[in-house]
N, C-alpha and C positions, 0 to 999 in steps of 0.2 A: 504493498499500500503507500509504500516512501515515507510517510509520517510515521516516527515513535511516538506521537503523542497519548494521552490517554485519557478513557472518558471517566468524565466525574460520576459519582453515585448516584444512584437511581432518585427521583424524585418522591416524595413523601406526599399522598395525596386524600384530602379529605373532601367529599362533596365536588363542590366545581373549583376550589381554590386549591395551589399547591401550599403547603405548609413548609415546604422546604426555604429557608435562608440561606440565601447567596452572598456569603463574605463580604464583607463592604471593600476589602483589596480589591475582590474581583469584578465588584463594581466600579469601584475606581479606574482599574485595569481598561473595562470595557469603555468606560467614559472618556481614557485619554484616545483609543483608537479609536471611538467613533465620532470623535470631536464635539459632542453634546453629550447628555441626560440618557443612561440608558432607557427604555420601556419595556415595560411587562416581563422582564426578565424573572423565570419560574428555577433554573439553574443552570450553571454550566455544565455543558452537553459534550464540550471535547476543550482538550486542551494542547496548545504546540509544544513542542520539545524545551523552548524557554520556560515553561510552568502558565504563562499567564492563558488566559480563556481565547481560542479563536471562532470557538462558535458557542453562541448561546440557545438555550431552550427557552420558547416566549409563549405566553399566555394566549390561547385564542382571542382572546379580548383587551385590548390595552387598557390602562388605567381610566384613560378618558370616553370609555365606552365605545370607541372604535375596534371594529371585527379586522383581525390581522390574521389571516391564513400561512405565512410564514413562520412556523413553528420551528423551524432551524435556522437562526441566523447569524450569519457569517460577519464577525467583528472583527480580526484581525486586518489592516489595511493591507499589508502584506500577501495574504492570501486572495485576500478579495481584490487586488490588483493583477496578481498572478492566474486568476477566474476570469477575469475581466479581458486579457490579454489572450486567454485561451478562447475566449468567446466570436472572439474578431476572427479567430482562424476558419471559421462557418462548422466546428464541431456541431454544434447545434442542429445545424440544416443537414450536416449526413446524419445525426442519430438521429433527426426524425425523419427522413427518408428509408432510414433501417426499419423502424417501428414499421411502415407501410408494407415491408418486404418480408419483414422477419417474424412469424406468427410467436415464435417461442420467445423472443426479445420484446414483443407486443406484451405476450402474458406475464413475462418475469415485470415490467414497467406496470402494468396495471396492481399486481402484489407488492411492487413498493408503493404505488399510489395507496391503496389500503393500509399497510404499516403505516403509514404517513398520517392517516386520518385516524387510523386506530391509538396511533402514538398522541396526536393533538386531543383526542376526546378523553385523555386521561389526564389531562389538566383542565378540561372543564367544555362549557358550549358556547357556541355564536350562531346561530341559527340563520345568518344570513352567507355563512360559509360552509355549510352543512353538504360535503360531497365536494367540496374545491380543495384539494391542496393546495399545490401550488407546483410553480417551476412549468408549467403546461402539463404536468401530469393529469392522465394516465395518457393522451393521444398525440401527446409532440413534445419536445423539450425546447424551452422560451429560455429557460434562465439555470447557466450551470451553476450559482452560488447555491441555490437551493437541492441539488442535486451530492452537489458534493457536500453543504454541511450535515443532510440527513447520511450521508455516507458514511462522516467522520461520527457524526453521534451516533451513531446504532451497530456501525464494525461494518467490513467487508460483507458482501454476498446479498445484501439487503436490495440494495439498488445497483444493479449491475450497471449502468449508465451513470451512476455515481461515483464508482469505482472507476469506469475508463477512465471519467474527466480527472480525478483525483490522480491517477497513474502518469494521464502525461503531464500533470504538474510538474512533476519533478519533486526535488527539493526544496521547495521556495522560503524555507524557513530560514536557511542556514547565514542570510545576509545581517544577524543579528534582531534585536528586540524592535518590535512593532508599535511601542508607546514612546511616542517623543519624550527627549530625556530620562529616557528610561536606559537601564543598562542591559548589557547582553546577557 
């Protein structure tokens, strides 16, 4: 998979709200990565090898009430930039074409979509986004950030296209810290 990052512990869920507290230091790191306050963070879903969050698990409804379908949100600017570069290569178009001609891949992508929805439902409901995952799943690929975030958060083998995109990134984390002014 290329990254030696580790997944954070699983959320404790009670009813529609996550009870897991996200460490203040993680929220500070994410704020530094995003350049703004993070919203609706339920957990750190994955950490890069430097130990900082690179993917957060986000509530399906933000604190202001806005429905938010992106459960696995990439926060690391280095990772996000590498993914954006990959998106400009035509990979999403090629993946979407393969979905139309490879029934086995299409079935695997549908299963990834269902996994995404199931994991989001663990955090609560937002009726406005019922049945909608993110990134174009299950019929097209429109955002590699979502696929790679899902892949990093849940591990290999769940989202085959996310696995492929992650592999294509290479060692994106080797240039040092992604938090401005942070140490490497």
